[in-house]
C-alpha positions, 0 to 999 in steps of 0.5 A: 023132237023127232030129229033129236030122237033120230040122232040118238038112234044113229049114235047108238046104232047096234053096229057101233056099240061093240066099238064103244065097249072096246074103247071103254074097256081099253080106257079103263084097262090100258095100263095092262096092255102094250099099245100095239095090243090095244091097237090090234084088238081095236082094229080087229073089232072095228073090221069085224063088227063095223066095216064088214057088216056095213059092206055086207049090208050095202052089198045086199041092198045092191043085190036087192035082198034088202029093199026096205030102208029099215029091214023087216024081220024077214030081211034081217035073217041073212045080216044077223046070220052073217053078223053072228059068224063074224062075231064067232070069228072075232071071239075064236081068233082075235080075242083071247080068253086069257089075255082079254077075258072081259071083252071075250065074255062081252062079245060071247054074250053079244053072240048069244044075244044075236043068235037068239034074236036070229032064232026068234026072227026065223020063228016070226018074232021081232026084237029091237036090236037097238035096245039089245045093244045098248042094254048089253053095253050098260051091263058090261060097264056095270061089270067092269065097274065091279071088276076093277072097283071103279065107280062109274055111277054117272056114266051108267046113269047117262047110258041108262038115260040114253037107252031110254031115249033110244027106246023112245025113238024106236017107239016114236018112229013106230019101228018097234012095239013096246013088247019088242023093245022089252024083248030086245032089252032082255036079250041084251041083259040076260046073256051078259048077266049070265056070263058074270057067273063065269068071269066076274063073280069068281073074282069077287 
C-alpha cells in the first residue's frame, strides 16, 4: 500500500503538474495553433518548470544546502524563490496573454500560489506543495471545460480521486499534517478561481 501511495506522489509531483496542464491545454486547443507554436511553448514550459528546477535542486544538494531527502521548511525557501523567478520569466517572456491567455493565467495563479507559500515558509508555516499543485490543475481543467464548453466530468473525477490519493500519501508518510494538506489545497484553488474573474467569467 505504501508503494502504491508513493507512486502517486511521484507521478503527481509538483514539478510535473505544469507540464501536465500544458499538455492538456494543447490537446484541447491544438486546432487554434500551428504545430511549431505548440512545440515552442511546451519546450519553454518543460525547461523552466522541470529541467532548470531539477538542476537547481541537485546543485543545492551537491553544495550541501539541502541535506535532507525531503526538504524541510527552511530548506524549501531558496528552491521556492528560484522557482518563482523561473515562473515569472515564463509568464513575462514565453506565454503571451493575447495568444495563450488560459495558460498565461494558469501560470500566473501558480506563481501567486508559490509566492504565498514562500511567504508562509519564511514565517514558519508549511503547506503541502503536492496538494497545491494537484488542486490548481483540477481547477484549471474545470476552467477549460467551462471555457470551451466541453465536458471533462470523468477526467475531473479521476483527478479529484488522484488528489485524494496524493493527500493520503503525504499523510501516510507523515510528511505533512492534515492542516498542511488543507492549506496546500486552498493555496492551489483560491488563486486559480480568483483569476477566473479575469479570463473565464467575462467570456461566458
